[in-house]
DSSP file (Angstrom, degrees, kcal/mol; ACC not computed):
  #  RESIDUE AA STRUCTURE BP1 BP2  ACC     N-H-->O    O-->H-N    N-H-->O    O-->H-N    TCO  KAPPA ALPHA  PHI   PSI    X-CA   Y-CA   Z-CA
    1    1 A M     >        0   0    0      0, 0.0     4,-2.1     0, 0.0     5,-0.2   0.000 360.0 360.0 360.0 -39.5   70.7   37.2   88.4
    2    2 A K  H  >  +     0   0    0      1,-0.2     4,-2.3     2,-0.2     5,-0.2   0.901 360.0  52.7 -60.9 -39.6   71.1   40.5   86.6
    3    3 A R  H  > S+     0   0    0      1,-0.2     4,-2.1     2,-0.2    -1,-0.2   0.902 108.1  49.9 -65.2 -40.5   71.9   42.2   89.8
    4    4 A A  H  > S+     0   0    0      1,-0.2     4,-2.4     2,-0.2    -1,-0.2   0.875 109.6  51.7 -65.7 -38.4   74.6   39.8   90.6
    5    5 A V  H  X S+     0   0    0     -4,-2.1     4,-2.4     2,-0.2    -2,-0.2   0.914 110.5  47.7 -67.0 -41.8   76.2   40.2   87.2
    6    6 A T  H  X S+     0   0    0     -4,-2.3     4,-2.3     2,-0.2    -2,-0.2   0.887 112.2  49.9 -66.4 -37.8   76.2   44.0   87.5
    7    7 A V  H  X S+     0   0    0     -4,-2.1     4,-2.2     2,-0.2    -2,-0.2   0.924 112.5  47.0 -66.4 -43.2   77.8   43.8   91.0
    8    8 A V  H  X S+     0   0    0     -4,-2.4     4,-2.4     2,-0.2    -2,-0.2   0.897 112.0  51.1 -65.0 -39.8   80.5   41.4   89.7
    9    9 A A  H  X S+     0   0    0     -4,-2.4     4,-2.2     1,-0.2    -2,-0.2   0.903 110.9  48.1 -65.1 -40.7   81.2   43.6   86.7
   10   10 A L  H  X S+     0   0    0     -4,-2.3     4,-2.3     2,-0.2    -1,-0.2   0.891 111.5  50.2 -66.3 -38.9   81.5   46.7   88.9
   11   11 A L  H  X S+     0   0    0     -4,-2.2     4,-2.7     2,-0.2     5,-0.2   0.905 111.0  48.7 -66.0 -40.9   83.9   44.8   91.3
   12   12 A V  H  X S+     0   0    0     -4,-2.4     4,-2.4     1,-0.2    -2,-0.2   0.909 112.2  49.4 -64.6 -41.2   86.0   43.6   88.4
   13   13 A L  H  X S+     0   0    0     -4,-2.2     4,-1.7     2,-0.2    -2,-0.2   0.900 113.2  46.4 -64.5 -40.8   86.1   47.2   87.0
   14   14 A A  H  X S+     0   0    0     -4,-2.3     4,-1.3     2,-0.2    -2,-0.2   0.921 114.9  45.6 -68.1 -44.4   87.1   48.6   90.4
   15   15 A V  H  X S+     0   0    0     -4,-2.7     4,-1.6     1,-0.2    -2,-0.2   0.881 111.5  53.8 -67.6 -36.9   89.8   45.9   91.0
   16   16 A G  H  X S+     0   0    0     -4,-2.4     4,-1.4    -5,-0.2    -1,-0.2   0.860 105.6  52.5 -65.0 -35.5   91.1   46.4   87.5
   17   17 A S  H  < S+     0   0    0     -4,-1.7    -1,-0.2     1,-0.2    -2,-0.2   0.822 110.1  49.1 -71.0 -28.5   91.5   50.1   88.0
   18   18 A F  H  < S+     0   0    0     -4,-1.3    -2,-0.2     1,-0.2    -1,-0.2   0.794 109.2  52.7 -78.1 -27.1   93.6   49.5   91.2
   19   19 A L  H  < S+     0   0    0     -4,-1.6     2,-0.6    -5,-0.1    -2,-0.2   0.787  88.8  86.6 -79.3 -27.1   95.8   46.9   89.5
   20   20 A V  S  < S-     0   0    0     -4,-1.4    -4,-0.0    -5,-0.1     0, 0.0  -0.642  70.1-153.5 -77.1 119.6   96.8   49.2   86.6
   21   21 A I        -     0   0    0     -2,-0.6     2,-0.1     0, 0.0    -3,-0.1  -0.842  11.1-143.0 -96.9 114.1   99.7   51.2   87.7
   22   22 A P        -     0   0    0      0, 0.0     2,-0.1     0, 0.0     3,-0.0  -0.420  16.5-116.0 -76.3 152.3   99.9   54.5   85.8
   23   23 A E        -     0   0    0      1,-0.1     2,-0.4    -2,-0.1     0, 0.0  -0.427  38.4 -91.3 -79.4 160.5  103.2   56.0   84.8
   24   24 A Q        -     0   0    0     -2,-0.1     2,-0.3     1,-0.0    -1,-0.1  -0.586  41.4-134.8 -74.9 130.1  104.4   59.3   86.2
   25   25 A A        -     0   0    0     -2,-0.4     2,-0.4    -3,-0.0    -1,-0.0  -0.673  20.1-171.6 -87.3 139.0  103.3   62.2   84.0
   26   26 A S        +     0   0    0     -2,-0.3     3,-0.1     1,-0.1    -2,-0.0  -0.976  15.7 165.6-132.8 119.1  105.9   64.9   83.2
   27   27 A A        -     0   0    0     -2,-0.4     4,-0.2     1,-0.4     2,-0.1   0.382  59.0 -82.0-114.4   2.2  104.7   68.0   81.4
   28   28 A G     >  -     0   0    0      1,-0.1     4,-2.2     2,-0.1    -1,-0.4  -0.262  44.4 -81.8 111.2 158.6  107.7   70.3   81.9
   29   29 A S  H  > S+     0   0    0      1,-0.2     4,-2.3     2,-0.2     5,-0.2   0.868 124.0  51.8 -68.7 -37.3  108.9   72.5   84.7
   30   30 A S  H  > S+     0   0    0      2,-0.2     4,-2.1     1,-0.2    -1,-0.2   0.911 112.2  45.9 -68.3 -39.4  106.7   75.5   83.9
   31   31 A T  H  > S+     0   0    0     -4,-0.2     4,-2.6     2,-0.2     5,-0.2   0.904 112.0  52.1 -68.1 -40.1  103.5   73.4   83.8
   32   32 A D  H  X S+     0   0    0     -4,-2.2     4,-2.2     1,-0.2    -2,-0.2   0.911 110.1  48.8 -60.3 -42.1  104.6   71.7   87.1
   33   33 A A  H  X S+     0   0    0     -4,-2.3     4,-2.4     2,-0.2    -1,-0.2   0.904 111.0  50.0 -65.1 -41.0  105.0   75.0   88.7
   34   34 A A  H  X S+     0   0    0     -4,-2.1     4,-2.2     1,-0.2    -2,-0.2   0.914 111.9  47.8 -64.8 -42.1  101.6   76.3   87.5
   35   35 A L  H  X S+     0   0    0     -4,-2.6     4,-2.4     2,-0.2    -1,-0.2   0.890 111.6  50.6 -65.0 -38.8   99.9   73.1   88.8
   36   36 A A  H  X S+     0   0    0     -4,-2.2     4,-2.3    -5,-0.2    -2,-0.2   0.908 110.6  48.5 -66.5 -41.0  101.7   73.4   92.1
   37   37 A L  H  X S+     0   0    0     -4,-2.4     4,-2.1     2,-0.2    -2,-0.2   0.895 111.8  49.8 -66.2 -38.1  100.6   77.1   92.5
   38   38 A G  H  X S+     0   0    0     -4,-2.2     4,-2.1     2,-0.2    -2,-0.2   0.918 111.4  48.4 -64.9 -42.7   97.0   76.3   91.6
   39   39 A A  H  X S+     0   0    0     -4,-2.4     4,-2.4     1,-0.2    -2,-0.2   0.895 111.1  50.9 -64.2 -38.8   97.0   73.4   94.2
   40   40 A F  H  X S+     0   0    0     -4,-2.3     4,-2.4     2,-0.2    -1,-0.2   0.883 108.3  52.6 -65.8 -36.8   98.4   75.7   96.8
   41   41 A A  H  X S+     0   0    0     -4,-2.1     4,-1.9     2,-0.2    -2,-0.2   0.917 111.3  45.6 -65.2 -42.7   95.8   78.3   96.1
   42   42 A V  H  X S+     0   0    0     -4,-2.1     4,-2.2     2,-0.2    -2,-0.2   0.913 112.9  50.7 -66.8 -41.9   92.9   75.8   96.5
   43   43 A F  H  X S+     0   0    0     -4,-2.4     4,-2.5     1,-0.2    -2,-0.2   0.900 109.0  52.0 -60.8 -40.3   94.5   74.4   99.7
   44   44 A N  H  X S+     0   0    0     -4,-2.4     4,-2.6     1,-0.2    -1,-0.2   0.885 109.2  49.7 -64.5 -38.9   94.9   78.0  101.1
   45   45 A Q  H  X>S+     0   0    0     -4,-1.9     4,-1.5     2,-0.2     5,-1.3   0.891 111.3  49.2 -66.8 -38.6   91.2   78.7  100.4
   46   46 A I  H  <5S+     0   0    0     -4,-2.2    -2,-0.2     2,-0.2    -1,-0.2   0.930 115.5  42.9 -66.6 -43.4   90.1   75.4  102.1
   47   47 A V  H  <5S+     0   0    0     -4,-2.5    -2,-0.2     1,-0.2    -1,-0.2   0.913 118.6  42.5 -70.4 -42.7   92.3   76.1  105.2
   48   48 A S  H  <5S-     0   0    0     -4,-2.6    -1,-0.2    -5,-0.2    -2,-0.2   0.675 106.0-123.9 -82.2 -15.0   91.4   79.8  105.6
   49   49 A G  T  <5 +     0   0    0     -4,-1.5     6,-0.4     1,-0.2     2,-0.2   0.842  62.0 134.4  81.0  32.9   87.7   79.4  104.8
   50   50 A T    > < +     0   0    0     -5,-1.3     3,-1.0    -6,-0.2    -1,-0.2  -0.691  51.2  11.7-109.0 166.7   87.3   81.8  101.9
   51   51 A G  G >  S-     0   0    0      1,-0.2     3,-1.2    -2,-0.2    -5,-0.0  -0.494 129.5  -8.1  76.1-135.8   85.6   81.3   98.6
   52   52 A V  G 3  S+     0   0    0      1,-0.3    -1,-0.2    -2,-0.2    -6,-0.0   0.791 135.6  56.4 -67.9 -29.2   83.3   78.3   98.1
   53   53 A F  G <  S+     0   0    0     -3,-1.0    -1,-0.3    -8,-0.0    -2,-0.2   0.286  85.0 113.3 -89.6  11.6   84.3   76.8  101.4
   54   54 A S  S <  S-     0   0    0     -3,-1.2    -4,-0.2     1,-0.1    -5,-0.1  -0.300  74.4 -94.7 -82.9 167.6   83.4   79.8  103.5
   55   55 A A        -     0   0    0     -6,-0.4    -1,-0.1     1,-0.1    -2,-0.0  -0.366  57.2 -80.4 -72.7 157.9   80.7   80.1  106.1
   56   56 A P        -     0   0    0      0, 0.0     2,-0.4     0, 0.0    -1,-0.1  -0.318  48.2-116.7 -62.5 145.0   77.3   81.4  105.0
   57   57 A V        -     0   0    0     -3,-0.1     2,-0.6     1,-0.0    -3,-0.0  -0.694  20.0-141.7 -87.5 130.4   77.2   85.2  104.8
   58   58 A V        -     0   0    0     -2,-0.4     2,-0.5     2,-0.0    -1,-0.0  -0.823  12.6-151.8 -93.9 122.3   74.8   86.9  107.2
   59   59 A V        -     0   0    0     -2,-0.6     2,-0.4     0, 0.0    -2,-0.0  -0.825  14.1-170.0 -97.0 128.2   73.1   89.9  105.6
   60   60 A Q        -     0   0    0     -2,-0.5    -2,-0.0     0, 0.0     0, 0.0  -0.932  25.3-113.4-121.7 141.6   72.0   92.6  108.0
   61   61 A Q        -     0   0    0     -2,-0.4     3,-0.1     1,-0.1     0, 0.0  -0.483  35.6-116.2 -69.7 137.4   69.8   95.6  107.3
   62   62 A P        -     0   0    0      0, 0.0     3,-0.1     0, 0.0    -1,-0.1  -0.413  40.4 -93.2 -69.8 153.1   71.6   99.0  107.5
   63   63 A P        -     0   0    0      0, 0.0     2,-0.1     0, 0.0     0, 0.0  -0.296  48.7 -93.5 -66.0 152.3   70.4  101.3  110.3
   64   64 A A        -     0   0    0      1,-0.1     2,-0.5    -3,-0.1    -3,-0.0  -0.380  38.5-121.1 -67.1 141.9   67.8  103.8  109.4
   65   65 A V        -     0   0    0     -3,-0.1     2,-0.6    -2,-0.1    -1,-0.1  -0.739  23.6-160.6 -88.9 127.2   69.1  107.2  108.4
   66   66 A V        -     0   0    0     -2,-0.5     2,-0.5     2,-0.0    -2,-0.0  -0.941   4.3-154.9-111.5 121.5   67.9  110.1  110.5
   67   67 A Y        -     0   0    0     -2,-0.6    -2,-0.0     0, 0.0     0, 0.0  -0.822   5.2-158.6 -96.8 129.2   68.2  113.6  109.0
   68   68 A T        -     0   0    0     -2,-0.5    -2,-0.0     1,-0.0     0, 0.0  -0.844  25.6-109.8-103.4 144.1   68.4  116.5  111.4
   69   69 A P        -     0   0    0      0, 0.0    -1,-0.0     0, 0.0     0, 0.0  -0.391  39.1-103.1 -69.9 149.3   67.4  120.0  110.2
   70   70 A P        -     0   0    0      0, 0.0     3,-0.1     0, 0.0     0, 0.0  -0.325  45.1 -92.3 -68.0 155.8   70.3  122.5  109.8
   71   71 A P        -     0   0    0      0, 0.0    -3,-0.0     0, 0.0     0, 0.0  -0.309  51.9 -91.4 -66.7 153.7   70.7  125.1  112.6
   72   72 A P        -     0   0    0      0, 0.0     2,-0.4     0, 0.0     0, 0.0  -0.309  40.8-111.3 -67.1 150.3   68.9  128.4  112.0
   73   73 A V        -     0   0    0     -3,-0.1     2,-0.5     2,-0.0     0, 0.0  -0.687  30.2-161.2 -84.8 129.8   70.9  131.2  110.2
   74   74 A V        -     0   0    0     -2,-0.4     2,-0.4     2,-0.0    -1,-0.0  -0.955   2.7-155.2-115.0 126.1   71.8  134.1  112.5
   75   75 A Y        -     0   0    0     -2,-0.5    -2,-0.0     0, 0.0     0, 0.0  -0.834   6.1-162.9-101.3 137.4   72.7  137.4  110.9
   76   76 A A        -     0   0    0     -2,-0.4     2,-0.0     1,-0.0    -2,-0.0  -0.853  31.2 -97.1-113.5 152.2   74.9  140.0  112.8
   77   77 A P        -     0   0    0      0, 0.0    -1,-0.0     0, 0.0     0, 0.0  -0.348  47.4 -98.2 -66.5 151.4   75.2  143.7  111.9
   78   78 A A        -     0   0    0      1,-0.1     3,-0.1    -2,-0.0     2,-0.0  -0.396  42.8-106.4 -68.1 144.6   78.2  144.6  109.8
   79   79 A P        -     0   0    0      0, 0.0     2,-0.1     0, 0.0    -1,-0.1  -0.323  40.3 -95.1 -70.3 156.5   81.2  146.0  111.7
   80   80 A A        -     0   0    0      1,-0.1     2,-0.5    -2,-0.0     0, 0.0  -0.449  37.2-119.8 -71.9 143.7   82.0  149.7  111.5
   81   81 A V        -     0   0    0     -2,-0.1     2,-0.5    -3,-0.1    -1,-0.1  -0.746  30.0-172.5 -89.0 126.9   84.6  150.8  108.9
   82   82 A V        -     0   0    0     -2,-0.5     2,-0.5     2,-0.0    -2,-0.0  -0.983  11.0-151.4-122.9 125.6   87.6  152.5  110.4
   83   83 A Y        -     0   0    0     -2,-0.5    -2,-0.0     0, 0.0     0, 0.0  -0.856  13.2-172.3 -98.6 126.9   90.2  154.1  108.1
   84   84 A V        -     0   0    0     -2,-0.5    -2,-0.0     3,-0.0     2,-0.0  -0.956  27.3-114.4-117.5 133.6   93.8  154.2  109.6
   85   85 A P        -     0   0    0      0, 0.0     0, 0.0     0, 0.0     0, 0.0  -0.339  38.6-102.1 -66.5 151.2   96.6  156.1  107.8
   86   86 A A        -     0   0    0      1,-0.1     0, 0.0    -2,-0.0     0, 0.0  -0.396  38.9-105.6 -70.8 147.5   99.4  154.0  106.4
   87   87 A P        -     0   0    0      0, 0.0    -1,-0.1     0, 0.0     3,-0.1  -0.355  44.8 -91.5 -70.1 155.5  102.6  153.9  108.4
   88   88 A P        -     0   0    0      0, 0.0     2,-0.0     0, 0.0     0, 0.0  -0.299  52.7 -91.5 -65.0 153.0  105.6  155.9  107.0
   89   89 A P        -     0   0    0      0, 0.0     2,-0.2     0, 0.0    -3,-0.0  -0.353  43.6-110.1 -66.9 146.5  107.9  153.9  104.8
   90   90 A A        -     0   0    0     -3,-0.1     2,-0.5    -2,-0.0     0, 0.0  -0.540  26.6-149.4 -78.2 140.8  110.9  152.2  106.5
   91   91 A V        -     0   0    0     -2,-0.2     2,-0.5     2,-0.0    -1,-0.0  -0.951   8.9-162.1-114.4 127.5  114.3  153.6  105.7
   92   92 A Y        -     0   0    0     -2,-0.5     2,-0.5     2,-0.0    -2,-0.0  -0.925   3.4-158.0-112.6 132.8  117.3  151.3  105.8
   93   93 A Y        -     0   0    0     -2,-0.5    -2,-0.0     0, 0.0     0, 0.0  -0.944   7.5-164.2-110.0 122.8  120.9  152.5  106.1
   94   94 A V        -     0   0    0     -2,-0.5    -2,-0.0     3,-0.0     2,-0.0  -0.919  18.5-128.1-107.7 126.5  123.6  150.1  104.9
   95   95 A P        -     0   0    0      0, 0.0     3,-0.1     0, 0.0     0, 0.0  -0.308  35.2 -92.4 -69.5 157.7  127.2  150.8  105.9
   96   96 A A        -     0   0    0      1,-0.1     2,-0.0    -2,-0.0     0, 0.0  -0.363  50.6 -97.3 -66.5 148.3  129.9  151.0  103.3
   97   97 A P        -     0   0    0      0, 0.0    -1,-0.1     0, 0.0    -3,-0.0  -0.345  39.2-107.5 -68.5 149.8  131.7  147.7  102.6
   98   98 A Q        -     0   0    0      1,-0.1     2,-0.1    -3,-0.1     0, 0.0  -0.502  38.2-107.2 -73.5 142.7  135.0  147.0  104.3
   99   99 A P        -     0   0    0      0, 0.0     2,-0.5     0, 0.0    -1,-0.1  -0.432  27.6-140.3 -72.0 148.6  138.1  147.2  102.0
  100  100 A V        -     0   0    0     -2,-0.1     2,-0.4     2,-0.0     0, 0.0  -0.947  13.4-159.6-112.7 124.6  139.8  143.9  101.1
  101  101 A Y        -     0   0    0     -2,-0.5     2,-0.6     2,-0.0     0, 0.0  -0.861   6.3-147.1-106.6 137.8  143.6  143.8  101.0
  102  102 A Y        -     0   0    0     -2,-0.4    -2,-0.0     2,-0.0     0, 0.0  -0.914  14.7-177.3-106.5 121.1  145.5  141.1   99.1
  103  103 A I        -     0   0    0     -2,-0.6    -2,-0.0     0, 0.0     2,-0.0  -0.969  23.6-133.1-117.0 116.9  148.8  140.1  100.6
  104  104 A P        -     0   0    0      0, 0.0     3,-0.1     0, 0.0    -2,-0.0  -0.316  27.3-103.8 -69.1 154.0  150.7  137.5   98.5
  105  105 A A        -     0   0    0      1,-0.1     2,-0.0    -2,-0.0     0, 0.0  -0.423  42.6 -97.3 -72.2 149.4  152.2  134.5  100.3
  106  106 A P        -     0   0    0      0, 0.0    -1,-0.1     0, 0.0     3,-0.1  -0.367  44.1-101.7 -67.3 149.1  156.0  134.5  100.9
  107  107 A S        -     0   0    0      1,-0.1     2,-0.0    -3,-0.1     0, 0.0  -0.412  44.2-100.3 -70.6 147.4  158.1  132.6   98.4
  108  108 A P        -     0   0    0      0, 0.0     2,-0.5     0, 0.0    -1,-0.1  -0.344  28.1-129.8 -71.0 149.5  159.2  129.2   99.5
  109  109 A V        -     0   0    0     -3,-0.1     2,-0.5    -2,-0.0     0, 0.0  -0.882  22.4-161.5-100.4 124.0  162.8  128.7  100.8
  110  110 A V        -     0   0    0     -2,-0.5     2,-0.4     2,-0.0     0, 0.0  -0.911   5.8-170.8-110.7 130.1  164.6  125.9   99.1
  111  111 A T        -     0   0    0     -2,-0.5     2,-0.4     2,-0.0    -2,-0.0  -0.946  10.1-148.1-119.4 142.7  167.7  124.3  100.7
  112  112 A Y        -     0   0    0     -2,-0.4     2,-0.4     2,-0.0    -2,-0.0  -0.907   7.2-159.4-110.2 134.8  170.0  121.8   99.1
  113  113 A T        -     0   0    0     -2,-0.4    -2,-0.0     2,-0.0     3,-0.0  -0.912  14.0-134.5-112.1 143.1  171.9  119.1  101.0
  114  114 A Y        -     0   0    0     -2,-0.4     6,-0.0     1,-0.1     5,-0.0  -0.742   8.8-137.0 -96.7 142.9  175.0  117.4   99.6
  115  115 A P  S    S+     0   0    0      0, 0.0    -1,-0.1     0, 0.0    -2,-0.0   0.727  93.1  61.8 -72.5 -19.3  175.3  113.6   99.8
  116  116 A Y    >   -     0   0    0      3,-0.2     3,-0.6     1,-0.1     5,-0.1  -0.909  63.1-171.7-109.6 111.3  179.0  113.9  100.9
  117  117 A P  T 3  S+     0   0    0      0, 0.0    -1,-0.1     0, 0.0     3,-0.1   0.680  78.9  60.1 -75.7 -14.6  179.4  115.7  104.1
  118  118 A Y  T 3  S+     0   0    0      1,-0.1     2,-0.3     2,-0.0    -2,-0.0   0.686 112.9   7.7 -90.4 -17.1  183.2  115.9  103.9
  119  119 A A  S <  S-     0   0    0     -3,-0.6     2,-0.5    -5,-0.0    -3,-0.2  -0.987  78.5 -92.0-158.1 164.4  183.7  117.8  100.7
  120  120 A Y        -     0   0    0     -2,-0.3     2,-0.5    -3,-0.1    -2,-0.0  -0.730  41.6-144.4 -82.5 123.9  182.0  119.7   97.9
  121  121 A Y        -     0   0    0     -2,-0.5     2,-0.5    -5,-0.1    -5,-0.0  -0.778  12.7-163.1 -94.2 129.8  181.0  117.3   95.1
  122  122 A R        -     0   0    0     -2,-0.5     2,-0.2     2,-0.0    -2,-0.0  -0.938  19.9-122.9-115.1 133.4  181.3  118.7   91.6
  123  123 A A        -     0   0    0     -2,-0.5     2,-0.5     1,-0.1     0, 0.0  -0.489  17.8-148.6 -73.4 142.9  179.6  117.0   88.7
  124  124 A R              0   0    0      1,-0.2    -1,-0.1    -2,-0.2    -2,-0.0  -0.618 360.0 360.0-114.0  70.4  182.0  116.1   85.8
  125  125 A W              0   0    0     -2,-0.5    -1,-0.2     0, 0.0    -2,-0.0   0.386 360.0 360.0-129.6 360.0  180.1  116.3   82.6
């Protein structure tokens, strides 16, 4: 009988939780954006297989390091020293600069045209 009562109580609790319709929660645009980015990050990890949802990591031993001895040192005799006299200094000859002549531009020629072709117009002031 106890078992039946607990089963009935659990069924009533489950059905009651489905019947209660919660209201939509609104926490503000910045909180909504943060929750959306967090959900997207978890979804991305699940789809790509990284983080907690990844495959087990296989650990492999690194290959053994083999050290080879350095090559033997070979000494050669020093080369003979030869002294050569220095070449004579170079002499440069620079030609004199060309003279620069300044020629002024010709003065402009100004012509006047009269608006009346039939006679000379004289201003009356």
